[in-house]
C-alpha positions as CSV (number, residue, x, y, z in Angstrom):
1,M,0.0,0.0,0.0
2,P,1.2,3.6,-0.4
3,G,1.0,4.1,3.4
4,Y,-1.2,4.0,6.5
5,M,-4.8,4.9,6.1
6,W,-6.6,6.7,9.0
7,G,-10.1,7.1,7.4
8,P,-12.3,5.7,4.7
9,S,-10.7,5.5,1.2
10,G,-12.2,3.9,-1.9
11,G,-8.8,2.7,-3.1
12,F,-7.9,1.1,0.2
13,R,-11.4,-0.5,0.4
14,V,-10.9,-2.2,-2.9
15,V,-7.7,-3.8,-1.7
16,Y,-9.2,-4.9,1.6
17,E,-12.3,-6.4,-0.3
18,Y,-9.9,-8.4,-2.5
19,A,-8.0,-9.6,0.5
20,N,-11.2,-10.7,2.3
21,H,-12.4,-12.7,-0.7
22,L,-9.1,-14.3,-1.5
23,V,-8.6,-15.6,2.1
24,S,-12.2,-16.9,2.0
25,R,-11.1,-18.9,-1.1
26,G,-8.2,-20.5,0.9
27,H,-5.3,-18.2,-0.1
28,E,-2.9,-16.5,2.3
29,V,-2.9,-12.7,2.0
30,A,-0.8,-10.0,3.6
31,V,-1.4,-6.3,3.2
32,I,1.8,-4.2,3.7
33,H,1.4,-0.6,5.0
34,P,4.8,1.2,5.0
35,R,5.2,4.3,7.1
36,R,7.7,5.6,4.5
37,L,8.0,5.0,0.8
38,L,11.5,4.4,-0.7
39,Y,12.5,5.6,-4.1
40,C,9.6,8.1,-4.3
41,R,10.1,11.6,-5.7
42,E,7.1,13.8,-5.4
43,T,6.2,17.2,-6.8
44,S,7.3,20.3,-4.8
45,P,4.7,20.5,-2.0
46,T,2.9,23.7,-1.0
47,L,3.3,24.9,2.6
48,R,-0.2,23.5,3.4
49,H,0.7,20.1,1.9
50,Y,4.0,20.1,3.8
51,L,2.4,20.8,7.1
52,H,-0.3,18.2,6.5
53,K,2.3,15.6,5.5
54,T,4.4,16.4,8.6
55,K,1.3,16.0,10.8
56,V,0.5,12.6,9.2
57,A,4.1,11.5,9.5
58,L,4.2,12.2,13.2
59,K,0.9,10.4,13.7
60,N,2.3,7.4,11.8
61,V,5.3,7.3,14.1
62,F,3.5,7.4,17.4
63,S,0.4,5.3,16.6
64,T,-1.0,2.5,14.5
65,P,-4.2,2.9,12.5
66,S,-7.4,1.2,13.5
67,I,-9.3,0.3,10.3
68,D,-12.7,0.3,11.8
69,W,-14.4,1.8,8.7
70,Q,-13.9,-1.5,6.7
71,P,-14.6,-5.1,7.7
72,I,-11.4,-7.1,7.3
73,D,-11.3,-10.9,7.7
74,N,-9.1,-11.8,10.7
75,R,-7.2,-14.2,8.4
76,V,-5.9,-11.3,6.4
77,E,-2.4,-10.3,7.8
78,L,-2.1,-6.5,8.2
79,H,1.5,-5.4,8.4
80,F,2.4,-1.9,9.5
81,V,6.1,-1.5,8.8
82,A,8.8,1.2,8.8
83,N,9.3,1.5,5.1
84,S,8.7,-0.2,1.7
85,G,12.0,-2.0,1.7
86,Q,12.1,-5.6,0.7
87,R,13.0,-6.8,4.2
88,H,9.5,-5.8,5.3
89,I,7.8,-7.7,2.6
90,P,7.1,-11.5,3.2
91,D,7.9,-14.1,0.5
92,G,4.9,-15.1,-1.6
93,D,3.6,-16.2,-5.0
94,A,2.5,-12.7,-6.1
95,L,3.3,-9.2,-5.0
96,F,1.1,-6.2,-5.9
97,A,2.0,-2.5,-6.1
98,T,-1.2,-0.6,-5.4
99,A,-0.2,3.0,-6.3
100,W,2.5,4.5,-8.6
101,Q,4.7,5.3,-5.6
102,T,5.0,1.7,-4.6
103,V,6.1,0.4,-8.0
104,P,9.8,1.0,-7.5
105,S,9.8,-1.0,-4.3
106,V,8.1,-3.9,-6.0
107,L,10.5,-3.8,-8.9
108,E,13.5,-4.0,-6.6
109,C,12.3,-7.1,-4.8
110,P,13.9,-10.5,-5.5
111,A,11.9,-13.3,-7.2
112,G,11.1,-14.9,-3.9
113,K,8.7,-12.1,-3.1
114,G,6.4,-13.3,-5.9
115,A,5.4,-12.5,-9.5
116,K,5.4,-8.7,-9.8
117,C,2.0,-7.2,-10.4
118,Y,0.3,-3.7,-10.3
119,L,-3.3,-2.9,-9.3
120,I,-4.1,0.3,-11.1
121,Q,-7.1,2.2,-9.8
122,G,-6.5,5.5,-11.5
123,H,-4.2,7.6,-13.7
124,E,-2.5,9.1,-10.7
125,T,-0.9,12.2,-12.3
126,W,-2.5,14.2,-9.6
127,M,-0.4,12.4,-7.0
128,G,3.0,12.8,-8.6
129,P,5.2,13.9,-11.6
130,R,3.5,12.8,-14.8
131,D,6.7,11.4,-16.3
132,L,7.2,9.1,-13.3
133,V,3.5,8.1,-13.1
134,D,3.3,7.3,-16.8
135,A,6.5,5.3,-16.7
136,T,5.0,2.9,-14.1
137,W,2.5,1.9,-16.8
138,R,5.3,0.7,-18.9
139,A,7.2,-1.1,-16.1
140,P,7.7,-4.9,-16.4
141,L,4.7,-5.7,-14.1
142,R,1.5,-7.6,-14.9
143,K,-1.1,-5.0,-14.5
144,V,-4.8,-5.1,-13.5
145,V,-6.9,-2.1,-14.4
146,V,-10.3,-1.5,-12.8
147,S,-12.1,0.1,-15.7
148,Q,-12.3,0.0,-19.5
149,W,-11.2,3.7,-19.5
150,L,-8.0,2.8,-17.7
151,L,-7.5,0.0,-20.2
152,E,-7.5,2.7,-22.9
153,V,-5.2,4.9,-20.9
154,G,-2.8,2.0,-20.6
155,R,-2.8,1.3,-24.3
156,N,-2.2,4.9,-25.1
157,L,0.8,5.0,-22.7
158,G,2.3,1.9,-24.3
159,G,1.6,-0.3,-21.2
160,H,2.1,-4.1,-21.6
161,Q,0.3,-7.0,-19.9
162,L,-3.0,-5.2,-19.1
163,T,-5.9,-7.1,-17.7
164,Y,-9.3,-5.5,-17.1
165,I,-11.1,-6.6,-13.9
166,P,-13.8,-4.1,-12.8
167,N,-14.4,-3.2,-9.2
168,G,-17.2,-4.9,-7.4
169,I,-20.0,-3.7,-5.2
170,D,-21.0,-5.2,-1.8
171,H,-24.6,-5.8,-2.6
172,S,-25.2,-7.2,0.9
173,R,-24.5,-3.7,2.2
174,Y,-25.4,-1.4,-0.7
175,R,-28.9,-2.3,-1.4
176,L,-32.5,-1.0,-1.8
177,T,-34.2,-0.5,1.6
178,R,-36.7,2.2,0.5
179,P,-38.8,2.3,-2.7
180,I,-37.3,4.3,-5.5
181,E,-40.6,6.0,-6.5
182,N,-41.6,8.2,-3.6
183,R,-38.2,9.6,-2.5
184,P,-37.8,13.1,-1.2
185,R,-36.2,15.9,-3.2
186,Q,-32.9,15.2,-1.6
187,I,-29.4,14.8,-3.2
188,V,-26.4,13.1,-1.8
189,M,-22.8,13.8,-2.7
190,I,-19.3,13.0,-1.4
191,C,-17.4,16.2,-0.7
192,S,-13.6,16.3,-0.8
193,P,-10.9,19.0,-0.7
194,V,-9.0,17.1,-3.4
195,E,-9.3,19.1,-6.6
196,L,-9.6,16.1,-8.8
197,K,-12.9,15.2,-7.1
198,G,-14.5,18.4,-8.4
199,S,-16.5,19.0,-5.2
200,R,-16.5,22.8,-5.7
201,D,-18.1,22.3,-9.1
202,G,-20.6,20.0,-7.5
203,V,-21.5,22.5,-4.8
204,T,-21.9,25.2,-7.5
205,A,-24.2,23.0,-9.5
206,L,-26.3,22.3,-6.5
207,Q,-26.6,26.0,-5.7
208,I,-27.9,26.6,-9.2
209,A,-30.4,23.8,-8.8
210,K,-31.5,25.2,-5.4
211,K,-32.6,28.4,-7.2
212,E,-35.0,26.4,-9.4
213,F,-36.1,24.0,-6.6
214,P,-36.1,26.0,-3.3
215,D,-37.2,22.9,-1.3
216,L,-34.1,20.9,-2.4
217,R,-32.1,19.3,0.4
218,V,-28.5,18.3,0.1
219,L,-26.5,15.8,2.1
220,L,-22.7,16.0,1.8
221,F,-20.2,13.7,3.6
222,G,-16.5,13.2,3.5
223,N,-13.3,12.5,5.5
224,S,-12.3,16.1,6.1
225,R,-13.7,18.9,8.1
226,R,-16.4,21.0,6.6
227,A,-15.0,23.3,4.0
228,S,-15.6,27.0,4.3
229,W,-17.0,27.1,0.7
230,I,-19.9,24.8,1.5
231,P,-23.1,26.8,1.9
232,K,-24.7,26.8,5.3
233,W,-28.0,25.4,4.0
234,M,-26.2,22.2,2.8
235,R,-25.8,19.5,5.5
236,Y,-22.3,18.1,5.9
237,E,-21.2,15.1,8.0
238,Q,-17.6,14.0,8.6
239,D,-17.0,10.3,8.6
240,P,-20.5,9.0,9.1
241,P,-20.8,5.3,9.7
242,Q,-21.5,3.1,6.7
243,S,-24.9,2.0,8.0
244,R,-26.0,5.7,7.9
245,I,-24.5,6.2,4.5
246,V,-26.6,3.3,3.2
247,E,-29.8,3.9,5.0
248,E,-30.0,7.7,5.4
249,F,-27.8,9.1,2.7
250,Y,-28.2,6.8,-0.3
251,N,-31.6,5.2,0.4
252,G,-33.0,8.5,1.7
253,S,-32.0,10.4,-1.4
254,S,-33.4,10.5,-4.9
255,I,-30.2,11.5,-6.7
256,V,-26.5,10.9,-6.2
257,V,-24.2,13.5,-7.7
258,S,-20.6,12.8,-8.8
259,P,-18.7,15.9,-10.1
260,S,-15.2,14.4,-10.4
261,I,-12.7,15.5,-13.1
262,A,-11.3,12.0,-13.4
263,E,-12.1,8.6,-11.7
264,G,-10.6,5.2,-12.2
265,F,-14.0,3.6,-11.5
266,A,-16.2,6.0,-9.4
267,L,-17.4,3.9,-6.5
268,P,-19.8,6.4,-4.8
269,P,-22.2,6.8,-7.7
270,A,-22.1,3.0,-8.2
271,E,-23.0,2.5,-4.5
272,G,-25.7,5.1,-4.7
273,A,-27.2,3.4,-7.8
274,A,-27.2,0.1,-5.8
275,C,-29.3,1.9,-3.2
276,G,-31.8,3.3,-5.7
277,C,-30.4,6.8,-6.5
278,A,-30.5,8.2,-10.0
279,I,-27.0,9.3,-11.2
280,A,-26.1,12.9,-12.2
281,A,-22.4,12.9,-12.9
282,T,-19.5,14.2,-14.9
283,D,-18.0,11.9,-17.6
284,S,-15.0,11.2,-15.5
285,G,-13.7,8.2,-17.4
286,G,-14.0,5.1,-15.3
287,I,-17.7,5.9,-14.6
288,R,-18.5,4.8,-18.1
289,D,-18.3,1.1,-17.0
290,F,-21.8,1.5,-15.6
291,A,-23.0,5.1,-16.5
292,E,-24.3,5.7,-20.0
293,H,-26.0,9.0,-20.7
294,N,-29.8,8.8,-20.7
295,F,-29.7,5.0,-20.1
296,T,-28.3,4.6,-16.6
297,A,-27.3,8.2,-15.8
298,L,-27.2,11.8,-17.0
299,L,-23.6,12.7,-17.8
300,S,-22.1,16.1,-18.5
301,P,-18.5,17.3,-19.2
302,P,-16.1,17.7,-16.2
303,K,-15.4,21.2,-15.0
304,D,-18.8,22.5,-16.2
305,P,-21.1,23.0,-13.2
306,E,-23.8,24.7,-15.3
307,A,-24.2,21.5,-17.4
308,L,-24.2,19.4,-14.3
309,A,-26.8,21.6,-12.8
310,T,-29.0,21.3,-15.9
311,N,-28.9,17.5,-15.6
312,I,-29.7,17.7,-11.9
313,C,-32.7,19.9,-12.6
314,H,-33.9,17.5,-15.3
315,L,-34.0,14.8,-12.7
316,L,-35.6,17.0,-10.0
317,G,-38.3,18.2,-12.4
318,N,-39.1,14.9,-14.1
319,D,-39.9,12.1,-11.8
320,D,-40.6,9.6,-14.6
321,L,-37.0,10.2,-15.9
322,R,-35.5,9.9,-12.5
323,I,-37.3,6.7,-11.7
324,R,-36.5,5.2,-15.1
325,L,-32.8,6.0,-14.8
326,A,-32.7,4.9,-11.2
327,Y,-34.2,1.5,-12.0
328,S,-31.9,1.0,-15.0
329,A,-28.8,1.9,-13.0
330,N,-29.9,-0.3,-10.1
331,E,-30.4,-3.3,-12.3
332,F,-27.2,-2.8,-14.3
333,I,-25.0,-2.3,-11.2
334,K,-25.9,-5.8,-10.1
335,R,-23.5,-7.1,-12.7
336,F,-20.6,-5.8,-10.6
337,S,-20.0,-7.9,-7.5
338,W,-16.9,-8.7,-5.4
339,E,-17.5,-12.4,-5.8
340,R,-17.2,-12.1,-9.6
341,S,-14.3,-9.7,-9.4
342,A,-12.4,-11.8,-6.9
343,G,-12.9,-14.8,-9.1
344,L,-11.4,-13.0,-12.1
345,L,-8.5,-11.9,-9.9
346,E,-8.0,-15.4,-8.7
347,E,-7.8,-16.6,-12.4
348,F,-5.3,-13.8,-13.1
349,L,-3.1,-14.9,-10.1
350,I,-3.2,-18.5,-11.1
351,E,-1.9,-17.5,-14.6
352,V,0.8,-15.1,-13.4
353,T,2.2,-17.5,-10.8
354,Q,3.1,-19.9,-13.6
355,R,6.1,-17.5,-14.0
356,K,5.6,-16.9,-17.7
357,P,8.1,-14.4,-19.0
358,L,6.9,-10.9,-19.9
359,G,6.8,-10.8,-23.7
360,T,4.4,-9.5,-26.3
361,P,1.9,-7.0,-25.0
362,Q,-1.2,-8.8,-24.0
363,L,-4.6,-7.2,-23.5
364,T,-7.1,-9.3,-21.6
365,S,-10.6,-8.2,-20.9
366,S,-13.3,-9.8,-18.8
367,V,-16.8,-10.3,-20.1
368,E,-18.2,-7.1,-21.7
369,M,-19.5,-4.8,-18.9
370,S,-20.6,-1.7,-20.9
371,P,-24.1,-0.5,-20.2
372,S,-24.9,-0.6,-24.0
């Protein structure tokens, strides 16, 4: 992993879900959390970023995370180690980098640590220098990408050994508990200070919609403190429990909004759809695996809050459209399950542990998952 994780994270959740399902299939799984990453050059940080990084570093030194926001099978070994050096990595059959910063550490490991693999959940240029991030796609690793959009990104970057395995949804948790038809005029959206998530654009779009629909209610939630740019009339909750997110936020809302600039897969709108929300979102790339305009969602260009607001207002003002899209998305998202994705990953692992040499670029795709 790229480090410790103190609060909910979609990328970390994906890794823990795979770990849970693989141990349930009889495999031994260890998840390595290094306090410090070796061989990692980052962009020049701002003062705010530097202070935040220092605060997190001190927290990492003096305490160990409690991952209470995600169920983890007690058979999964969770290692919290000093750094990403090979002496902290146990021997195994396969070893995954899970972020661009962890690729150099995996590459420098001896063969006994396992076949070298790379789980790619996004084009992480927002996390580091583009030249270094893009180079990891061409590294001699067997790569799993979580969306068809990332498969295209990999092709364009000259990546080899790309296998598409979409993320899953935990349908035992994210499920319909309230009828889709008679939901209140309420919208749910994850709110993040990370620029790539486009939350400011989402808030702007919701303010525009509020002018047309004065009775609109908005529920925002996230890991950070409430931002100063969130209007007072919008409700914001920091780190609400998953049970409330499912019951009150998703099942209590008629629409889920996703304003991201780019997403490797876009878990929140997928989870909202599983709970019966209609999707109003930006075309952020990975969302296309389950969101098709006017079939399972209404999509608009990223960085265009006016266009996003127009789609939100279409859903708020046309209940037949909202209900139709919500049912279509809810039915389609059932194709994505962790049981299926874990099965595909297990097949991938069986293949790569045969120690076949890296050779001609190979593009492997699972069964077609496009909405159309």
